[in-house]
One Martini backbone bead per residue (centre of mass of N, CA, C, O) as a GRO file, in nm:
protein
  171
    1UNK     BB    1  -3.168   6.380   8.118
    2UNK     BB    2  -3.360   6.377   7.819
    3UNK     BB    3  -3.229   6.265   7.526
    4UNK     BB    4  -3.481   6.221   7.340
    5UNK     BB    5  -3.528   6.536   7.297
    6UNK     BB    6  -3.255   6.533   7.089
    7UNK     BB    7  -3.430   6.371   6.878
    8UNK     BB    8  -3.499   6.365   6.560
    9UNK     BB    9  -3.800   6.338   6.344
   10UNK     BB   10  -3.794   6.230   6.001
   11UNK     BB   11  -4.007   6.208   5.759
   12UNK     BB   12  -3.932   6.061   5.461
   13UNK     BB   13  -3.626   5.964   5.544
   14UNK     BB   14  -3.479   5.907   5.243
   15UNK     BB   15  -3.772   5.780   5.216
   16UNK     BB   16  -4.062   5.669   5.187
   17UNK     BB   17  -4.162   5.546   5.517
   18UNK     BB   18  -3.927   5.682   5.669
   19UNK     BB   19  -3.789   5.722   5.998
   20UNK     BB   20  -3.568   5.963   6.098
   21UNK     BB   21  -3.292   5.968   6.325
   22UNK     BB   22  -3.173   6.273   6.455
   23UNK     BB   23  -2.856   6.386   6.605
   24UNK     BB   24  -2.808   6.693   6.568
   25UNK     BB   25  -2.936   6.816   6.829
   26UNK     BB   26  -2.737   6.676   7.019
   27UNK     BB   27  -2.471   6.799   6.899
   28UNK     BB   28  -2.581   7.108   6.958
   29UNK     BB   29  -2.583   7.006   7.273
   30UNK     BB   30  -2.338   7.002   7.494
   31UNK     BB   31  -2.467   6.882   7.753
   32UNK     BB   32  -2.601   6.638   7.615
   33UNK     BB   33  -2.347   6.523   7.480
   34UNK     BB   34  -2.183   6.482   7.737
   35UNK     BB   35  -2.390   6.293   7.871
   36UNK     BB   36  -2.373   6.077   7.658
   37UNK     BB   37  -2.073   6.005   7.680
   38UNK     BB   38  -2.084   5.931   7.982
   39UNK     BB   39  -2.292   5.703   7.960
   40UNK     BB   40  -2.131   5.531   7.759
   41UNK     BB   41  -1.877   5.502   7.929
   42UNK     BB   42  -2.008   5.337   8.155
   43UNK     BB   43  -2.077   5.100   7.976
   44UNK     BB   44  -1.797   5.034   7.841
   45UNK     BB   45  -1.616   4.990   8.095
   46UNK     BB   46  -1.733   4.704   8.170
   47UNK     BB   47  -1.564   4.567   7.913
   48UNK     BB   48  -1.262   4.641   7.892
   49UNK     BB   49  -1.135   4.778   7.648
   50UNK     BB   50  -0.871   4.834   7.406
   51UNK     BB   51  -1.091   4.908   7.175
   52UNK     BB   52  -1.245   5.119   6.939
   53UNK     BB   53  -1.518   5.082   6.694
   54UNK     BB   54  -1.627   5.270   6.421
   55UNK     BB   55  -1.898   5.335   6.215
   56UNK     BB   56  -1.976   5.456   5.936
   57UNK     BB   57  -2.001   5.777   6.044
   58UNK     BB   58  -2.159   5.813   6.320
   59UNK     BB   59  -1.973   5.627   6.494
   60UNK     BB   60  -1.748   5.842   6.521
   61UNK     BB   61  -1.898   6.040   6.713
   62UNK     BB   62  -1.867   5.837   6.953
   63UNK     BB   63  -1.572   5.713   6.952
   64UNK     BB   64  -1.376   5.951   6.975
   65UNK     BB   65  -1.467   6.081   7.250
   66UNK     BB   66  -1.462   5.811   7.406
   67UNK     BB   67  -1.162   5.748   7.381
   68UNK     BB   68  -1.074   5.995   7.539
   69UNK     BB   69  -1.234   5.940   7.801
   70UNK     BB   70  -1.089   5.632   7.824
   71UNK     BB   71  -0.797   5.606   7.710
   72UNK     BB   72  -0.833   5.487   7.409
   73UNK     BB   73  -0.856   5.348   7.120
   74UNK     BB   74  -0.928   5.410   6.757
   75UNK     BB   75  -1.123   5.262   6.494
   76UNK     BB   76  -1.209   5.237   6.151
   77UNK     BB   77  -1.514   5.160   5.983
   78UNK     BB   78  -1.536   5.137   5.626
   79UNK     BB   79  -1.576   5.212   5.326
   80UNK     BB   80  -1.461   5.178   5.032
   81UNK     BB   81  -1.170   5.376   4.971
   82UNK     BB   82  -1.112   5.546   5.266
   83UNK     BB   83  -0.844   5.392   5.323
   84UNK     BB   84  -0.523   5.382   5.369
   85UNK     BB   85  -0.374   5.131   5.248
   86UNK     BB   86  -0.408   4.847   5.401
   87UNK     BB   87  -0.688   4.616   5.384
   88UNK     BB   88  -0.981   4.476   5.536
   89UNK     BB   89  -1.265   4.288   5.418
   90UNK     BB   90  -1.638   4.288   5.381
   91UNK     BB   91  -1.906   4.128   5.253
   92UNK     BB   92  -2.262   4.224   5.237
   93UNK     BB   93  -2.602   4.184   5.308
   94UNK     BB   94  -2.897   4.346   5.223
   95UNK     BB   95  -3.231   4.413   5.171
   96UNK     BB   96  -3.115   4.618   4.909
   97UNK     BB   97  -2.828   4.458   4.896
   98UNK     BB   98  -2.486   4.551   4.888
   99UNK     BB   99  -2.169   4.556   5.074
  100UNK     BB  100  -1.877   4.724   5.233
  101UNK     BB  101  -1.610   4.667   5.466
  102UNK     BB  102  -1.329   4.837   5.632
  103UNK     BB  103  -0.989   4.788   5.757
  104UNK     BB  104  -0.703   4.826   5.875
  105UNK     BB  105  -0.461   4.580   5.889
  106UNK     BB  106  -0.327   4.725   6.172
  107UNK     BB  107  -0.570   4.779   6.389
  108UNK     BB  108  -0.547   4.476   6.485
  109UNK     BB  109  -0.491   4.277   6.765
  110UNK     BB  110  -0.476   3.983   6.858
  111UNK     BB  111  -0.716   3.969   7.132
  112UNK     BB  112  -0.857   4.216   7.133
  113UNK     BB  113  -1.072   4.423   7.304
  114UNK     BB  114  -1.390   4.508   7.152
  115UNK     BB  115  -1.586   4.797   7.079
  116UNK     BB  116  -1.874   4.857   6.893
  117UNK     BB  117  -1.994   5.154   6.712
  118UNK     BB  118  -2.319   5.318   6.676
  119UNK     BB  119  -2.597   5.513   6.631
  120UNK     BB  120  -2.775   5.278   6.472
  121UNK     BB  121  -3.018   5.018   6.528
  122UNK     BB  122  -3.188   4.818   6.307
  123UNK     BB  123  -3.127   4.539   6.130
  124UNK     BB  124  -2.789   4.469   6.164
  125UNK     BB  125  -2.606   4.432   5.910
  126UNK     BB  126  -2.363   4.624   5.962
  127UNK     BB  127  -2.288   4.529   6.247
  128UNK     BB  128  -2.236   4.235   6.175
  129UNK     BB  129  -2.010   4.290   5.971
  130UNK     BB  130  -1.819   4.431   6.170
  131UNK     BB  131  -1.790   4.194   6.362
  132UNK     BB  132  -1.685   3.991   6.155
  133UNK     BB  133  -1.437   4.154   6.075
  134UNK     BB  134  -1.302   4.174   6.353
  135UNK     BB  135  -1.287   3.867   6.401
  136UNK     BB  136  -1.111   3.808   6.142
  137UNK     BB  137  -0.870   3.990   6.287
  138UNK     BB  138  -0.883   3.881   6.614
  139UNK     BB  139  -1.103   3.993   6.765
  140UNK     BB  140  -1.273   4.062   7.074
  141UNK     BB  141  -1.605   4.103   7.082
  142UNK     BB  142  -1.776   4.234   7.371
  143UNK     BB  143  -1.944   4.471   7.215
  144UNK     BB  144  -2.241   4.661   7.134
  145UNK     BB  145  -2.291   5.018   7.074
  146UNK     BB  146  -2.582   5.232   7.086
  147UNK     BB  147  -2.772   5.505   7.081
  148UNK     BB  148  -2.989   5.367   6.882
  149UNK     BB  149  -3.293   5.159   6.891
  150UNK     BB  150  -3.491   4.950   6.684
  151UNK     BB  151  -3.687   4.709   6.832
  152UNK     BB  152  -3.887   4.592   6.587
  153UNK     BB  153  -3.636   4.453   6.395
  154UNK     BB  154  -3.445   4.225   6.539
  155UNK     BB  155  -3.123   4.265   6.554
  156UNK     BB  156  -3.019   4.109   6.805
  157UNK     BB  157  -3.060   3.818   6.678
  158UNK     BB  158  -2.796   3.862   6.476
  159UNK     BB  159  -2.618   3.884   6.735
  160UNK     BB  160  -2.308   3.754   6.920
  161UNK     BB  161  -2.336   4.005   7.114
  162UNK     BB  162  -2.357   4.236   7.323
  163UNK     BB  163  -2.630   4.479   7.354
  164UNK     BB  164  -2.625   4.842   7.372
  165UNK     BB  165  -2.867   5.101   7.439
  166UNK     BB  166  -2.963   5.423   7.519
  167UNK     BB  167  -3.198   5.420   7.301
  168UNK     BB  168  -3.552   5.348   7.246
  169UNK     BB  169  -3.741   5.252   6.956
  170UNK     BB  170  -3.987   5.122   6.755
  171UNK     BB  171  -3.991   5.264   6.449
   0.00000   0.00000   0.00000
């Protein structure tokens, strides 16, 4: 099954000059979505993680069903103010400003092997921040897995963990 056929390409969204890769058609096609989760499960299993961490919000779409498939836990990496209770956060710079990510303070046990997931790897800023945050909590981040990677933006060079993407586009 060619999963790339299930990725919509929306020009000039969210702003002029940007080509948005839309996963909605993939999510709407149960057989393709199931095949996606199974393919990612095969990739992730090789890293033998103790925990999956998904980045808000479309990273949750991958992480939650994958955690069920692999019978392991799932923790959310979110924007500020979205998680109840005590959190640990990290501020980071993007090409257009700054942002912050947080995780619940009890989500990571020091030494846990973690795979971090997101839907799209573009410039790598958010994924790098998530990896830095997880490492600061004591996690051993063994890999980053993305559904889509825009290969011409050089994000892999910014990351100090193995990166696997299911689909690659030039962007």
